[in-house]
C-alpha positions in Angstrom: -125.5 -89.9 103.2 -126.9 -91.9 100.1 -123.6 -93.7 100.1 -124.1 -95.1 103.5 -127.6 -96.4 102.5 -126.2 -97.9 99.4 -123.3 -99.5 101.4 -125.8 -100.8 104.1 -128.0 -102.4 101.3 -125.0 -104.2 99.7 -123.8 -105.3 103.0 -127.1 -106.6 104.1 -127.6 -108.4 100.7 -124.1 -110.0 101.0 -124.8 -111.1 104.6 -128.3 -112.6 103.7 -126.7 -114.6 100.9 -124.0 -115.9 103.3 -126.7 -116.8 105.8 -128.7 -118.5 103.1 -125.5 -120.7 102.0 -124.7 -121.4 105.6 -128.1 -122.9 106.6 -128.1 -125.1 103.3 -124.7 -126.7 104.2 -124.8 -130.4 105.1 -125.1 -131.3 108.8 -121.4 -131.9 109.6 -120.1 -128.7 107.9 -123.0 -126.7 109.4 -121.9 -127.9 113.0 -118.2 -127.1 112.2 -119.1 -123.7 110.6 -121.4 -122.9 113.5 -118.6 -123.7 116.2 -116.3 -121.2 114.4 -118.9 -118.6 114.2 -119.7 -119.0 117.9 -115.9 -118.9 118.6 -115.5 -115.7 116.8 -118.6 -114.1 118.2 -117.4 -114.9 121.9 -113.9 -113.7 121.1 -115.5 -110.4 119.8 -117.8 -110.1 122.8 -114.9 -110.5 125.2 -112.9 -108.0 123.2 -115.7 -105.6 123.4 -116.2 -106.1 127.0 -112.3 -105.6 127.7 -112.4 -102.3 125.8 -115.3 -101.0 127.7 -114.4 -102.5 131.1 -110.5 -102.9 131.4 -110.8 -104.1 135.0 -112.3 -107.3 133.6 -108.8 -108.3 132.4 -107.8 -108.8 136.2 -110.6 -111.3 136.8 -109.5 -113.7 133.8 -106.8 -115.6 136.0 -109.3 -116.2 138.8 -111.9 -117.6 136.3 -109.2 -120.0 134.8 -108.2 -121.1 138.4 -111.7 -121.8 139.4 -112.5 -123.8 136.3 -109.1 -125.7 136.8 -110.1 -126.5 140.5 -113.6 -127.5 139.6 -112.8 -129.5 136.6 -114.0 -132.7 138.3 -117.4 -131.4 138.9 -117.6 -129.9 135.3 -116.7 -133.2 133.9 -119.3 -135.0 136.0 -121.8 -132.5 135.0 -121.3 -132.9 131.3 -121.0 -136.6 131.7 -124.6 -136.6 133.3 -126.3 -134.2 130.9 -124.6 -135.3 127.7 -124.6 -139.1 128.3 -128.1 -139.7 126.8 -127.0 -137.7 123.6 -124.0 -139.9 123.1 -125.7 -143.1 123.9 -128.6 -142.1 121.5 -126.1 -141.3 118.8 -124.2 -144.7 119.1 -127.4 -146.7 118.8 -128.6 -145.2 115.7 -125.5 -146.5 113.9 -126.5 -150.0 113.8 -129.6 -151.6 112.1 -131.0 -154.9 112.0 -130.7 -157.5 109.2 -134.5 -157.2 108.5 -134.3 -153.3 108.4 -131.4 -153.6 106.1 -133.2 -156.0 103.8 -136.1 -153.6 103.8 -134.0 -150.7 103.0 -132.5 -152.4 99.9 -135.9 -154.0 99.0 -134.6 -157.7 99.1 -135.6 -160.9 100.4 -134.2 -163.0 103.1 -132.6 -165.3 100.4 -130.7 -162.7 98.6 -127.2 -163.5 97.6 -124.1 -161.4 98.1 -124.1 -160.6 94.3 -127.8 -159.5 94.4 -127.2 -157.3 97.5 -124.3 -155.7 95.8 -126.2 -155.1 92.6 -129.1 -153.5 94.4 -126.9 -151.4 96.5 -125.2 -150.0 93.4 -128.4 -149.3 91.6 -129.9 -147.5 94.6 -126.6 -145.5 95.1 -126.7 -144.4 91.5 -130.1 -142.9 92.1 -129.7 -141.3 95.6 -126.0 -140.3 95.7 -125.4 -136.8 97.2 -123.4 -135.7 94.1 -126.3 -136.1 91.9 -128.9 -134.3 94.0 -129.7 -137.4 96.3 -130.0 -137.3 100.2 -127.1 -137.9 102.4 -129.3 -139.4 105.0 -130.4 -142.1 102.3 -126.9 -142.6 101.4 -126.0 -143.2 104.9 -128.9 -145.7 105.2 -127.9 -147.6 102.2 -124.3 -147.9 103.4 -125.6 -149.0 106.9 -127.8 -151.7 105.2 -124.8 -152.9 103.1 -122.5 -153.3 106.0 -125.0 -155.0 108.1 -125.8 -157.5 105.3 -122.1 -158.1 104.1 -120.5 -157.8 107.5 
């Protein structure tokens, strides 16, 4: 009995460490890994349901047929509900020239050389590899692209 308790504590500690690492991943990796975890969970859930209720297997072709025949409606609904999310995401990728100058801390008369020099100084301080923020790095890159074209 004590072996089960010890094994449970070790397993709980391992899972907690994985969870802490998972929530501290960068946003892109977090979303990718979350999709994988959800897929594994759903696949396991379907497997569990199919072992408990074997007659569910006979319903699967009907579900695929319904989804295939109603794909236009599903596509329409996804466009309606996801359109704002995609529209919002695209508009945040561009910034104005005044915002770019403010991010880099420069004035309107800044030359190309000054822009590149200030960009490199700020990148040395804020790069993610040395403990900086990915968000700040993206903003610096957007500011440089806006000013230099």
